N, C-alpha and C positions, 0 to 999 in steps of 0.2 A: 667529310669528303663529299664534294658535289660531282655529279656525273651529267654528261651531255652526250647524246648519241647523234652522230652525223653519218648516215649511211653505214658503211662497214667499219667505222671507227668510233671509239668511245673516248671522250676527254674526261680524265679524272683530275679534279682540282683539289689541291690540298687546302684545308681550312684550318689546320693546326699550326702552321708555320714551323713545324718540326718535322724534318725529313724522315727521321727514324720512325716516328709514329705513323707518318703517311705510308711508308713502305710496309709497316706491320699491318695496316688496314688493307692495303692492296693484296698482301699475301693471304690474309684470312678470307678475303672476299673474291679471290681470283677466279673461282669457278663461275661467277656471274658474268665475267667478261672475257673468258678464255678464247672465245670464238671470234673476237673482234680485234682489230688493230687498236693499240692503246697509245694515247698521248697523255703523258703525265705533265700537267700544268703546274710547274713550280715557280711561276713568275713572282709570286708574293713571298717566296722564301727569302728570309734575310740571313746573312752569314752562311750561305750555302758553301760547303767545302767539297771539292771533288773527291775526297777520300770517302765521303758518304755514298758515292755511286756504287761501291762494292756491295752495299746492302741489297742491291737489285739483282745481283748475279744469279741467284736461284730462280727468280721469276723470269729473268731474261732467257735462261736456258730452256725452261719449260715452254715459254712463248715462242721461241724460235723453232722448237720441235713441232709446234702446232702450225708452223709456217705463217706466222703473223708478225707484224712489226710492233715495236715498242720504242717510242721516242720521248725523251725527256726535254722539257722546255724550261730553261733557266737563263738568267742574264747575269752579267757581271763576273764571268769566269774567263780564264784563259783557254780558249777552245783548242789551242795547240797542245794542251796537256790532257785532253780528254782521253781516257782509255779506249782502245779500239774495239772493245766488246760492247759498247753502248753508243747510241747516237744521241747527241745533245745539240739542240739548236736554240737560238735566242727568241724565236717567235712561233706562235701557233700556226701561222700560215706556212712557214717553212716546214713544220712538222707534217702538216697535211700534204705538202708537195712531196716530201720524202716518202711518205706512206704510199702515195699514188705511184711513184716511181718503183717502189718495192713490189706493189701489186702487179704492175705491168711486167716487171722482170720475172716474177713468179709465173705469170700467165705464159710468157714466152718460153720459159725453160721447163715447163711441166707438161 
């Protein structure tokens, strides 16, 4: 897993091409980036199945309680079938934009 920090956001890039292993690594190392917004860069994932998103449910719950955003970036899926508990976008730029909007919203309502 490669990491890149940009301000209040960390980008985690999968190097295994196996989403289950990627999620396991994120879960075990979560304490390192729990205070940052997270972009999961899965652009290199081949054969990504939306069913695998459920593997992120526990991390998502914890991260939302910490009032931080988590966005998954993947391509080649039907975005109309994405579960409502996770945000998935096709580009890193869109992920950054969504996180900025979330930050603004949190600032306004806190």
